[in-house]
C-alpha positions, -999 to 999 in steps of 0.1 A, spaced: -167 539 -66 -168 510 -90 -147 489 -66 -170 497 -37 -200 486 -58 -182 454 -68 -174 447 -31 -210 453 -22 -223 429 -47 -198 403 -36 -207 408 0 -244 401 -7 -236 371 -30 -220 354 0 -255 348 13 -267 333 -20 -265 297 -7 -297 278 -4 -300 255 26 -321 225 18 -334 219 54 -345 255 56 -363 254 23 -381 221 31 -391 235 65 -406 266 48 -426 244 25 -440 225 56 -447 256 77 -463 274 48 -482 250 25 -495 227 52 -511 255 73 -526 270 41 -543 237 33 -556 233 69 -569 269 69 -586 264 35 -603 233 49 -614 251 81 -627 280 60 -648 256 41 -661 239 72 -669 273 88 -694 280 60 -719 260 80 -714 283 110 -709 319 98 -696 335 67 -680 362 89 -660 334 105 -651 321 70 -638 355 60 -617 358 91 -601 325 83 -597 335 47 -577 366 57 -552 344 76 -551 319 48 -544 347 23 -512 355 43 -500 319 38 -510 322 1 -487 352 -2 -460 332 15 -464 303 -9 -459 328 -37 -426 339 -21 -415 303 -23 -425 302 -59 -407 335 -64 -375 321 -49 -377 290 -72 -380 313 -102 -346 328 -92 -331 293 -86 -327 305 -50 -347 280 -31 -327 248 -38 -293 242 -51 -305 221 -80 -322 239 -109 -345 209 -116 -357 209 -80 -364 246 -82 -384 240 -114 -405 212 -99 -413 230 -67 -418 263 -86 -442 246 -110 -463 231 -81 -464 263 -61 -471 282 -93 -502 259 -99 -513 266 -63 -510 304 -68 -521 304 -104 -487 315 -119 -470 298 -148 -435 290 -137 -415 296 -169 -435 326 -181 -433 345 -148 -397 336 -144 -389 351 -178 -408 384 -172 -394 387 -136 -359 382 -148 -364 411 -173 -377 432 -144 -345 426 -124 -323 433 -154 -340 465 -163 -355 479 -131 -352 517 -130 -340 518 -166 -361 544 -184 -351 530 -218 -361 494 -209 -396 497 -194 -425 475 -202 -418 440 -190 -426 428 -155 -429 462 -140 -453 489 -130 -462 513 -158 -443 546 -152 -444 577 -174 -421 607 -170 -436 641 -167 -424 650 -202 -439 618 -216 -472 624 -199 -474 660 -212 -467 649 -247 -492 621 -246 -526 621 -263 -558 625 -243 -565 588 -246 -531 578 -233 -533 602 -204 -567 589 -196 -555 553 -197 -525 560 -176 -546 578 -149 -569 548 -148 -540 524 -145 -524 545 -116 -557 549 -98 -556 529 -66 -591 516 -71 -582 502 -105 -547 490 -96 -555 473 -64 -592 466 -71 -591 451 -105 -554 444 -106 -555 410 -90 -582 398 -114 -568 412 -146 -531 404 -139 -533 371 -122 -565 355 -137 -562 368 -172 -528 381 -182 -509 351 -167 -530 327 -187 -518 340 -221 -485 335 -239 -469 364 -256 -463 363 -293 -430 346 -302 -428 329 -268 -405 298 -269 -421 263 -265 -405 258 -231 -423 288 -217 -456 282 -236 -457 246 -224 -453 258 -188 -483 281 -192 -504 253 -208 -494 230 -179 -504 255 -153 -537 264 -170 -546 227 -174 -537 218 -138 -557 248 -126 -588 236 -145 -584 201 -131 -579 212 -95 -608 237 -96 -631 213 -113 -624 186 -87 -630 210 -59 -662 223 -75 -675 188 -80 -666 179 -45 -678 208 -24 -698 228 -50 -688 258 -70 -705 283 -46 -685 270 -17 -653 271 -37 -658 307 -47 -668 317 -12 -636 303 2 -610 307 -25 -623 339 -39 -615 360 -8 -582 342 -3 -570 348 -39 -582 384 -40 -567 395 -7 -534 378 -15 -535 394 -49 -540 429 -34 -511 423 -10 -489 411 -38 -495 441 -60 -490 465 -31 -457 449 -22 -444 451 -58 -457 486 -62 -445 502 -30 -410 489 -30 -401 508 -62 -426 537 -61 -412 560 -34 -405 597 -38 -367 597 -42 -362 564 -59 -338 559 -88 -345 561 -126 -319 567 -153 -315 564 -190 -296 535 -204 -263 553 -207 -262 563 -171 -281 534 -156 -264 512 -130 -275 478 -118 -262 483 -83 -277 518 -80 -310 504 -93 -309 479 -64 -297 501 -36 -314 534 -45 -343 521 -66 -355 495 -42 -366 502 -7 -363 485 27 -399 479 37 -397 477 75 -427 456 85 -438 442 119 -423 408 125 -454 388 118 -459 406 84 -423 403 76 -426 365 81 -458 363 60 -442 382 32 -411 361 32 -387 390 40 -394 405 7 -393 439 24 -355 436 22 -360 444 -15 -326 462 -19 -309 429 -9 -330 409 -32 -323 431 -62 -286 431 -56 -285 393 -55 -317 375 -65 -301 342 -57 -302 350 -19 -330 328 -4 -357 347 14 -346 333 47 -312 349 44 -322 383 33 -325 398 68 -292 382 77 -275 398 47 -290 432 56 -278 430 92 -243 419 83 -236 445 57 -235 480 72 -236 498 39 -270 483 31 -286 495 64 -288 531 52 -310 527 22 -345 543 19 -366 528 46 -404 529 45 -429 517 71 -466 508 70 -475 544 77 -450 561 54 -456 536 26 -491 550 21 -476 582 8 -466 563 -24 -503 564 -34 -499 600 -45 -469 594 -67 -478 592 -103 -451 605 -126 -413 605 -126 -399 640 -128 -364 638 -144 -356 674 -137 -360 668 -99 -352 631 -98 -384 623 -78 -419 612 -81 -447 638 -83 -485 637 -85 -508 648 -113 -516 680 -94 -480 690 -93 -478 694 -131 -512 709 -139 -495 742 -146 -473 725 -173 -502 711 -193 -511 729 -226 -545 746 -226 -556 724 -255 -584 710 -233 -602 720 -202 -602 684 -191 -587 676 -157 -564 652 -175 
């Protein structure tokens, strides 16, 4: 079994070879259209705001795609040279409002600890087990239910996570990471100020507000749904396996081709977790060339909606359950629905 997993990891690693021409072409066909659409959305304000919103929806798709380029740079997967990845990652991070070094650090922790019940808390979705929830205080249960509520997670999530949390350095953060956050924050202030002085703050908010918010909702949804499916994988440290976390704890999100392109093939999440160094434009190729990886949990746009009812990890059944599924287990210390 260990040899099979080793062979699987090696097979995927064979695709972890950035191709400069492909990366540059992705920058051209992603960033340039986004800028053009942004300008068109601004110009359309003089015609109809409904037209503006229509353009903003399309622009949001390209905004998500820019984030995927940023994401690849954080994994040093977009270019061969780390320095080039850092430069492009910093620039795309400024565009998408993400500090390069800080997000790179947290996301690396996510990859190293995904599905590990003893290593939760950094770069992941808050997950409680059934036992943990039952033993929690009223306040903690209430907070957890708020957090897992779709209206909160996808409604307020983009604002809290992207506009607030990413602006702050954690205590004890190294200077290299802190300086990246300061640089991104300062660059954001400069760019936003210039745009507001040029076109007016109302026009800026009417255009960039919808783009940022829609892209943020899409981003949180993708991150949520690709690990929150019924029979995903979670284990304690002593039984946890990196390969199993990737293959069994990450889904293949089978999207229509246009959405697959917009989301930079991130739907092949099992491939990405097996080898984060595989550029987004080689993820599908790796999936198609490795038969063993074609039988992972596959979700579609329709079936992915089921994940909204999954709230707690049931270790006794190794699956996600909803709050209603455990009502009979709660102590009668309160008549609260919590």
